[in-house]
VMD Tcl script that draws the C-alpha trace (Angstrom):
set ca {
  {12.25 47.37 14.35}
  {9.42 49.86 13.07}
  {5.89 48.96 12.79}
  {5.88 49.19 9.10}
  {8.87 47.07 8.94}
  {7.20 44.38 11.19}
  {3.92 44.51 8.95}
  {6.27 43.97 5.79}
  {8.03 41.15 7.07}
  {4.81 39.45 8.38}
  {3.18 40.16 4.93}
  {6.17 38.40 3.32}
  {5.76 35.63 5.79}
  {2.14 35.23 4.94}
  {2.94 35.55 1.20}
  {5.34 32.65 1.52}
  {2.90 30.53 3.43}
  {0.12 31.23 0.71}
  {2.19 31.02 -2.36}
  {5.20 28.84 -1.43}
  {7.80 29.10 -4.03}
  {5.61 31.51 -6.20}
  {5.79 34.16 -3.42}
  {8.53 36.18 -5.01}
  {6.72 36.12 -8.41}
  {3.41 37.05 -7.10}
  {5.11 40.12 -5.33}
  {6.87 41.11 -8.39}
  {3.25 41.01 -10.18}
  {2.13 43.21 -7.43}
  {5.12 45.51 -8.16}
  {4.16 45.78 -11.87}
  {0.45 46.38 -11.00}
  {1.48 49.43 -8.79}
  {3.72 50.75 -11.36}
  {1.23 50.61 -14.12}
  {-1.49 52.22 -12.03}
  {0.90 54.94 -10.82}
  {0.62 54.13 -7.31}
  {3.97 55.17 -5.72}
  {3.07 54.25 -2.07}
  {1.91 50.83 -3.26}
  {4.99 50.45 -5.40}
  {7.14 51.08 -2.39}
  {5.13 48.62 -0.24}
  {5.30 45.85 -2.60}
  {8.98 46.38 -3.37}
  {9.63 46.08 0.36}
  {7.65 42.97 0.52}
  {9.51 41.42 -2.32}
  {12.76 42.34 -0.64}
  {11.57 40.76 2.59}
  {10.55 37.69 0.88}
  {13.88 37.51 -0.61}
  {15.52 37.83 2.69}
  {13.38 35.32 4.29}
  {14.15 32.81 1.63}
  {17.91 33.65 1.61}
  {17.87 32.99 5.49}
  {16.05 29.85 5.29}
  {18.72 28.51 2.77}
  {21.58 29.54 5.10}
  {20.00 27.84 8.17}
  {20.06 24.53 6.38}
  {23.35 22.85 5.09}
  {24.12 22.02 1.53}
  {23.18 18.49 1.89}
  {19.43 19.54 2.81}
  {19.39 21.96 -0.13}
  {20.35 19.34 -2.60}
  {17.64 17.27 -0.84}
  {15.12 20.02 -1.59}
  {16.01 20.20 -5.19}
  {15.24 16.54 -5.81}
}
mol new
graphics top color blue
foreach p $ca { graphics top sphere $p radius 0.5 }
foreach p [lrange $ca 0 end-1] q [lrange $ca 1 end] { graphics top cylinder $p $q radius 0.2 }
display resetview
């Protein structure tokens, strides 16, 4: 794994730890801010962080069974 990819994944983990279920929304807010500022590098970075958050959440859901998923929704 490249250093940048590791950094992106670590940032995604920290976002989830800090913002919980809102991590995806917060990352999308940053994407929008970068887009409005015309910051292409920042936009790429936050889009990668958003994708990593989605991947981490998806893999977490796959690790737990359907029974536990319904428990989380309650």
